[in-house]
Residue frames as qw, qx, qy, qz and C-alpha x, y, z in Angstrom:
[[0.840, -0.071, 0.170, -0.510, -73.63, -5.04, 184.37],
 [0.425, -0.327, 0.841, 0.078, -72.43, -8.64, 184.77],
 [0.386, 0.199, -0.715, -0.548, -72.80, -11.00, 181.83],
 [0.863, -0.068, 0.184, -0.466, -75.60, -13.55, 181.83],
 [0.692, -0.189, 0.686, 0.124, -74.74, -17.23, 181.48],
 [0.707, 0.582, 0.390, 0.097, -75.84, -17.04, 177.85],
 [0.250, 0.949, -0.189, 0.021, -73.62, -14.01, 177.14],
 [0.441, -0.633, 0.629, 0.100, -70.66, -15.77, 178.74],
 [0.739, 0.121, 0.644, 0.154, -71.19, -18.75, 176.44],
 [0.538, 0.817, 0.202, 0.044, -71.65, -16.45, 173.45],
 [0.013, -0.917, 0.393, 0.073, -68.34, -14.70, 174.15],
 [0.553, -0.395, 0.719, 0.145, -66.44, -17.98, 174.48],
 [0.761, 0.434, 0.481, 0.037, -67.97, -19.20, 171.21],
 [0.353, 0.915, -0.169, -0.097, -65.92, -16.51, 169.46],
 [0.282, -0.658, 0.689, 0.111, -62.80, -18.50, 170.34],
 [0.816, 0.168, 0.553, 0.003, -63.97, -21.43, 168.22],
 [0.112, 0.577, -0.550, -0.594, -62.25, -22.03, 164.91],
 [0.823, 0.326, -0.209, -0.416, -63.27, -23.96, 161.83],
 [0.740, 0.288, -0.606, 0.046, -62.35, -27.63, 162.14],
 [0.135, -0.470, 0.668, -0.561, -61.89, -27.58, 165.93],
 [0.633, -0.306, -0.711, -0.024, -62.67, -30.56, 168.13],
 [0.145, -0.489, 0.302, -0.805, -64.03, -29.03, 171.35],
 [0.437, -0.334, -0.811, 0.199, -64.91, -30.45, 174.76],
 [0.281, -0.573, -0.011, -0.770, -67.48, -28.56, 176.82],
 [0.179, 0.031, -0.834, 0.522, -67.45, -29.11, 180.58],
 [0.235, -0.595, -0.768, 0.036, -70.47, -29.40, 182.86],
 [0.155, -0.665, -0.347, 0.643, -72.39, -26.24, 183.74],
 [0.232, 0.813, 0.000, -0.534, -72.16, -22.93, 181.87],
 [0.124, -0.434, 0.706, 0.546, -69.70, -24.35, 179.26],
 [0.380, 0.297, 0.866, 0.129, -72.43, -26.61, 177.83],
 [0.307, 0.799, 0.342, -0.387, -74.29, -23.49, 176.64],
 [0.086, -0.567, 0.504, 0.645, -71.49, -22.78, 174.14],
 [0.336, 0.171, 0.877, 0.296, -73.10, -25.44, 171.92],
 [0.265, 0.768, 0.562, -0.153, -75.95, -23.00, 171.25],
 [0.079, 0.933, -0.056, -0.347, -73.64, -20.29, 169.87],
 [0.614, -0.104, 0.554, 0.552, -71.37, -21.99, 167.35],
 [0.182, 0.541, -0.192, -0.799, -71.08, -19.42, 164.52],
 [0.784, 0.475, 0.295, -0.271, -73.23, -20.22, 161.50],
 [0.695, 0.676, -0.244, -0.023, -71.29, -21.95, 158.75],
 [0.032, -0.675, 0.713, -0.187, -68.43, -22.99, 161.06],
 [0.868, 0.003, -0.487, -0.097, -67.56, -26.68, 161.23],
 [0.144, -0.524, 0.673, -0.502, -66.91, -27.54, 164.89],
 [0.719, -0.158, -0.666, -0.122, -67.20, -31.02, 166.40],
 [0.411, -0.590, 0.377, -0.584, -68.25, -30.93, 170.05],
 [0.588, 0.089, -0.797, 0.105, -67.09, -33.86, 172.18],
 [0.633, -0.560, 0.188, -0.500, -68.59, -35.16, 175.42],
 [0.025, 0.491, -0.858, 0.147, -66.50, -37.55, 177.53],
 [0.677, 0.015, 0.629, -0.381, -69.39, -39.98, 178.00],
 [0.491, 0.010, 0.802, 0.341, -68.86, -40.96, 174.36],
 [0.447, 0.774, 0.447, -0.021, -70.35, -38.51, 171.88],
 [0.313, -0.300, 0.322, 0.842, -68.48, -36.67, 169.15],
 [0.035, -0.281, -0.583, -0.762, -70.62, -34.29, 167.13],
 [0.075, -0.554, -0.692, 0.456, -72.88, -32.92, 169.86],
 [0.079, 0.569, 0.412, 0.707, -75.43, -30.39, 168.68],
 [0.198, -0.374, 0.203, -0.883, -77.43, -27.69, 170.43],
 [0.268, 0.095, 0.794, -0.536, -79.87, -28.43, 173.23],
 [0.030, 0.310, 0.863, 0.399, -83.04, -30.06, 171.85],
 [0.439, -0.174, -0.063, -0.879, -86.43, -28.52, 171.34],
 [0.647, -0.064, 0.573, -0.499, -89.36, -30.42, 172.83],
 [0.862, 0.397, -0.049, -0.312, -89.92, -32.10, 169.48],
 [0.561, 0.577, -0.584, 0.110, -86.25, -33.20, 169.26],
 [0.446, -0.578, 0.564, -0.386, -86.01, -34.51, 172.83],
 [0.845, 0.100, -0.524, -0.037, -84.49, -37.99, 173.19],
 [0.646, -0.710, 0.199, -0.200, -83.99, -39.07, 176.81],
 [0.940, -0.113, 0.154, 0.282, -81.22, -41.49, 175.78],
 [0.581, 0.545, 0.004, 0.605, -79.12, -38.77, 174.11],
 [0.446, -0.888, -0.085, 0.077, -77.25, -37.04, 176.93],
 [0.374, 0.736, -0.415, 0.381, -73.99, -35.23, 177.58],
 [0.511, 0.122, -0.700, 0.484, -71.54, -35.85, 180.44],
 [0.143, -0.110, 0.460, -0.869, -73.71, -33.76, 182.76],
 [0.138, 0.350, 0.920, -0.110, -76.76, -35.94, 181.99],
 [0.335, 0.533, 0.118, -0.768, -78.45, -33.11, 180.09],
 [0.695, 0.453, 0.552, 0.084, -80.37, -34.09, 176.96],
 [0.065, -0.591, 0.392, 0.701, -78.61, -32.97, 173.77],
 [0.797, 0.550, 0.076, -0.237, -78.83, -33.45, 170.03],
 [0.641, -0.234, 0.546, 0.486, -76.38, -35.08, 167.65],
 [0.331, 0.702, -0.216, -0.592, -75.44, -33.31, 164.45],
 [0.891, 0.442, -0.059, -0.083, -75.01, -34.96, 161.05],
 [0.587, 0.563, -0.506, 0.286, -71.77, -36.96, 161.07],
 [0.463, -0.635, 0.458, -0.415, -71.78, -37.59, 164.82],
 [0.616, 0.157, -0.768, 0.074, -70.22, -40.70, 166.35],
 [0.690, -0.557, 0.191, -0.421, -71.21, -42.51, 169.52],
 [0.677, 0.281, -0.643, 0.219, -68.66, -44.72, 171.29],
 [0.729, -0.531, -0.398, 0.168, -67.67, -45.93, 174.74],
 [0.279, -0.956, 0.095, 0.007, -65.97, -43.78, 177.36],
 [0.759, -0.329, 0.345, 0.444, -62.65, -45.62, 176.91],
 [0.546, 0.439, 0.379, 0.604, -62.38, -44.33, 173.35],
 [0.037, -0.945, -0.195, -0.261, -63.54, -40.91, 174.47],
 [0.520, -0.814, 0.192, 0.173, -60.80, -40.65, 177.09],
 [0.743, -0.023, 0.382, 0.549, -58.22, -41.96, 174.63],
 [0.339, 0.741, 0.296, 0.499, -59.14, -39.01, 172.43],
 [0.288, -0.948, 0.007, -0.138, -58.73, -36.62, 175.38],
 [0.702, -0.585, 0.303, 0.269, -55.50, -38.15, 176.73],
 [0.739, 0.190, 0.392, 0.514, -54.03, -38.39, 173.26],
 [0.183, -0.472, 0.081, 0.858, -54.17, -34.62, 172.81],
 [0.192, 0.318, 0.726, 0.579, -56.80, -34.68, 170.06],
 [0.051, -0.846, -0.517, 0.120, -58.99, -31.93, 171.58],
 [0.401, 0.485, 0.093, 0.772, -58.30, -28.47, 170.12],
 [0.153, -0.434, 0.201, -0.865, -60.17, -26.49, 172.79],
 [0.407, -0.391, -0.801, 0.198, -61.56, -27.33, 176.21],
 [0.235, -0.528, 0.030, -0.816, -64.04, -25.10, 178.05],
 [0.515, -0.246, -0.770, 0.285, -64.31, -25.86, 181.76],
 [0.414, -0.818, -0.112, -0.382, -66.05, -24.47, 184.80],
 [0.541, 0.174, -0.580, 0.583, -64.10, -23.98, 188.03],
 [0.498, -0.767, -0.377, 0.145, -64.39, -23.12, 191.72],
 [0.322, -0.858, 0.185, 0.355, -61.02, -21.33, 191.76],
 [0.766, 0.489, -0.005, 0.418, -58.18, -20.32, 189.43],
 [0.478, -0.771, 0.027, 0.419, -54.92, -18.74, 190.59],
 [0.179, 0.903, -0.262, -0.290, -52.18, -16.53, 189.14],
 [0.245, -0.473, 0.807, 0.255, -50.00, -19.56, 188.37],
 [0.542, 0.208, -0.578, -0.573, -52.63, -21.14, 186.15],
 [0.014, -0.029, -0.970, 0.240, -53.73, -23.72, 188.72],
 [0.533, -0.221, -0.330, -0.747, -57.37, -24.81, 188.68],
 [0.147, 0.052, 0.886, -0.436, -59.61, -26.27, 191.37],
 [0.483, 0.041, -0.334, -0.808, -62.84, -27.57, 189.90],
 [0.592, -0.063, -0.765, -0.244, -63.83, -30.87, 191.42],
 [0.591, -0.378, -0.672, 0.237, -64.05, -30.87, 195.22],
 [0.210, -0.652, 0.200, -0.701, -65.19, -28.68, 198.10],
 [0.287, 0.054, -0.871, 0.396, -64.28, -30.38, 201.40],
 [0.189, 0.201, 0.668, -0.691, -67.35, -31.24, 203.44],
 [0.597, 0.384, 0.031, -0.704, -69.71, -31.10, 200.46],
 [0.752, 0.150, 0.641, 0.025, -71.01, -34.05, 198.50],
 [0.319, 0.641, -0.443, -0.540, -69.41, -34.17, 195.05],
 [0.949, 0.194, 0.111, -0.222, -70.12, -37.05, 192.69],
 [0.837, -0.109, 0.318, 0.433, -66.51, -37.24, 191.49],
 [0.218, -0.547, 0.321, 0.742, -63.90, -35.62, 189.34],
 [0.701, 0.644, 0.232, -0.201, -65.32, -36.89, 186.06],
 [0.803, 0.386, 0.144, 0.430, -63.06, -36.12, 183.12],
 [0.029, -0.998, 0.049, -0.020, -61.70, -32.81, 184.42],
 [0.541, -0.640, 0.461, 0.292, -58.23, -34.07, 185.40],
 [0.682, 0.172, 0.577, 0.414, -57.79, -35.80, 182.04],
 [0.361, 0.852, 0.315, 0.213, -58.97, -32.72, 180.17],
 [0.133, -0.970, 0.192, 0.067, -56.57, -30.30, 181.85],
 [0.601, -0.457, 0.574, 0.317, -53.70, -32.75, 181.41],
 [0.616, 0.215, 0.659, 0.374, -54.44, -33.59, 177.78],
 [0.327, 0.843, 0.365, 0.222, -55.40, -30.19, 176.37],
 [0.487, 0.001, -0.025, 0.873, -53.08, -27.29, 175.55],
 [0.100, -0.279, -0.207, -0.932, -55.88, -24.83, 174.86],
 [0.277, -0.503, -0.790, 0.214, -58.23, -24.36, 177.82],
 [0.145, -0.447, -0.015, -0.883, -60.68, -21.60, 178.69],
 [0.156, -0.317, -0.808, 0.472, -62.16, -21.47, 182.18],
 [0.255, -0.454, -0.369, -0.770, -65.71, -20.16, 182.25],
 [0.427, -0.432, -0.709, 0.359, -66.97, -19.18, 185.71],
 [0.190, -0.938, -0.227, -0.183, -68.39, -16.38, 187.85],
 [0.314, 0.662, -0.370, 0.571, -65.82, -13.87, 189.09],
 [0.180, -0.358, 0.634, -0.661, -66.88, -14.29, 192.72],
 [0.158, -0.217, -0.958, 0.101, -68.74, -16.88, 194.78],
 [0.298, -0.684, -0.562, -0.359, -72.31, -16.44, 196.00],
 [0.541, -0.689, -0.299, 0.377, -70.78, -15.09, 199.22],
 [0.159, 0.985, -0.058, 0.015, -68.90, -12.43, 197.25],
 [0.602, -0.573, 0.454, 0.322, -65.49, -14.08, 197.68],
 [0.362, 0.698, -0.476, -0.393, -63.12, -13.79, 194.72],
 [0.959, 0.066, 0.277, -0.002, -62.52, -16.95, 192.70],
 [0.658, 0.636, -0.184, 0.359, -59.39, -15.49, 191.05],
 [0.698, -0.713, 0.034, 0.058, -56.75, -16.01, 193.71],
 [0.005, 0.798, -0.603, -0.011, -53.04, -15.67, 194.53],
 [0.094, 0.247, -0.964, 0.014, -53.15, -19.41, 195.27],
 [0.660, -0.247, -0.517, -0.486, -55.96, -21.95, 195.06],
 [0.396, -0.399, 0.603, -0.566, -57.29, -23.07, 198.45],
 [0.898, 0.054, 0.221, -0.378, -59.23, -26.10, 197.24],
 [0.701, -0.164, 0.640, 0.268, -57.76, -29.42, 196.03],
 [0.161, 0.554, -0.449, -0.682, -56.30, -28.92, 192.54],
 [0.860, 0.403, 0.264, -0.168, -57.62, -30.45, 189.36],
 [0.791, 0.403, 0.070, 0.455, -54.49, -29.42, 187.47],
 [0.448, -0.705, 0.044, 0.549, -51.36, -27.31, 187.96],
 [0.184, -0.535, 0.383, 0.730, -50.09, -24.57, 185.67],
 [0.348, 0.250, 0.817, 0.386, -52.49, -25.48, 182.87],
 [0.169, 0.833, 0.523, -0.065, -54.83, -22.46, 182.63],
 [0.380, -0.011, 0.184, 0.906, -53.97, -19.45, 180.48],
 [0.182, -0.265, -0.307, -0.896, -57.41, -17.88, 179.82],
 [0.028, -0.399, -0.802, 0.444, -60.40, -17.12, 182.04],
 [0.194, -0.378, -0.352, -0.834, -63.77, -15.65, 181.15],
 [0.059, -0.323, -0.759, 0.562, -65.99, -14.55, 184.02],
 [0.084, 0.782, 0.614, 0.068, -69.27, -12.69, 184.24],
 [0.153, -0.912, -0.052, 0.378, -67.22, -9.50, 184.68],
 [0.056, 0.827, -0.458, -0.320, -64.16, -9.86, 182.45],
 [0.938, 0.304, -0.095, 0.140, -61.93, -11.76, 180.06],
 [0.314, -0.838, 0.444, 0.042, -58.44, -12.28, 181.46],
 [0.839, 0.359, -0.382, 0.143, -55.24, -14.04, 180.46],
 [0.742, -0.640, 0.142, 0.140, -52.65, -15.45, 182.86],
 [0.657, 0.610, -0.212, 0.389, -49.12, -14.26, 182.20],
 [0.399, 0.413, -0.482, 0.661, -46.00, -14.18, 184.40],
 [0.314, -0.252, -0.745, 0.532, -47.81, -14.90, 187.66],
 [0.168, 0.306, 0.274, -0.896, -50.66, -12.43, 187.19],
 [0.384, 0.631, 0.674, 0.011, -54.11, -12.04, 185.69],
 [0.140, -0.150, 0.280, 0.938, -54.02, -9.60, 182.78],
 [0.378, 0.593, 0.525, -0.479, -57.30, -7.82, 182.14],
 [0.272, 0.046, 0.658, 0.701, -58.11, -7.94, 178.40],
 [0.244, -0.398, -0.492, -0.735, -61.82, -7.09, 178.21],
 [0.144, 0.111, 0.670, -0.720, -64.59, -6.07, 180.60],
 [0.115, 0.539, 0.831, 0.073, -68.29, -6.80, 180.49],
 [0.024, 0.568, 0.310, 0.762, -70.47, -3.95, 179.21],
 [0.414, -0.754, -0.124, -0.494, -71.10, -1.43, 181.97],
 [0.839, -0.464, -0.147, 0.244, -68.62, -3.07, 184.38],
 [0.030, 0.954, -0.279, 0.103, -65.92, -0.74, 185.65],
 [0.606, 0.411, -0.584, 0.348, -62.25, -1.59, 185.96],
 [0.200, -0.471, 0.542, -0.666, -62.56, -0.63, 189.64],
 [0.855, -0.169, 0.168, -0.461, -65.18, -3.34, 190.26],
 [0.909, 0.261, -0.320, 0.062, -63.00, -5.97, 188.59],
 [0.302, 0.514, -0.586, 0.548, -59.98, -4.88, 190.66],
 [0.468, -0.406, 0.430, -0.656, -62.05, -5.04, 193.86],
 [0.915, -0.048, 0.186, -0.355, -63.25, -8.57, 193.11],
 [0.825, 0.400, -0.366, 0.160, -59.90, -10.03, 192.00],
 [0.700, -0.694, 0.154, 0.060, -57.84, -11.33, 194.92],
 [0.828, -0.027, 0.248, 0.503, -54.88, -12.44, 192.81],
 [0.244, -0.473, 0.239, 0.812, -52.36, -10.04, 191.25],
 [0.495, 0.709, 0.502, 0.022, -54.09, -8.16, 188.43],
 [0.320, -0.203, 0.317, 0.870, -52.40, -6.24, 185.63],
 [0.326, 0.779, 0.480, -0.236, -54.62, -3.53, 184.15],
 [0.481, 0.233, 0.359, 0.765, -53.58, -2.06, 180.76],
 [0.000, 0.203, 0.066, -0.977, -54.19, 1.62, 180.03],
 [0.544, 0.126, -0.219, -0.800, -57.12, 0.77, 177.79],
 [0.226, 0.067, 0.963, -0.128, -59.50, -2.08, 178.60],
 [0.350, -0.046, -0.459, -0.816, -62.24, -2.36, 175.96],
 [0.642, 0.051, 0.486, -0.590, -65.79, -3.43, 176.67],
 [0.310, 0.103, 0.915, 0.238, -67.02, -6.67, 175.12],
 [0.435, 0.226, -0.189, -0.851, -69.48, -6.25, 172.29],
 [0.393, 0.178, 0.896, -0.103, -72.44, -8.49, 171.50]]
């Protein structure tokens, strides 16, 4: 059974480490804020100028002026800082982000990512994605394994305009956790109840399947 959006965020939250500065991209990645392990000190950064983003607000906590880069209302944790986007991008471009979690339309076996434009469709702009993939060494892509039409999003080569080249090493989808090594996706974990055969069928790019592929636990 494919992972829910919440389970995907929960699995990625396990990659957080104490003291990390983390940027969460628009979409499913923003949900990671709800699953930071208890007792762990992690500072979440949003490129619109917030460092120290908290979980999504309850109705009582709602402040319409407190938003993330995707214009969703958020909370600010104790010790948070609010600043302009120039400082925020200086932090990103200066390599001060320990982990970036991004959504994507496509990722290929060479670690290329396409996440900002679909020709013929209205897209508001690239946002901070190009800066994030250029300025971060540690990136996890969080996306569905296939499109709504059933087309694989893990490809031999990206078809859409690239956001960044050769910058992606880890991908978590609703079906699997994979790492990119030597021009191939390497299957590391599978979602509970999802067979290796289904993952193979829905992965267009070269896929390396170890003898034992454990199920994720929650």
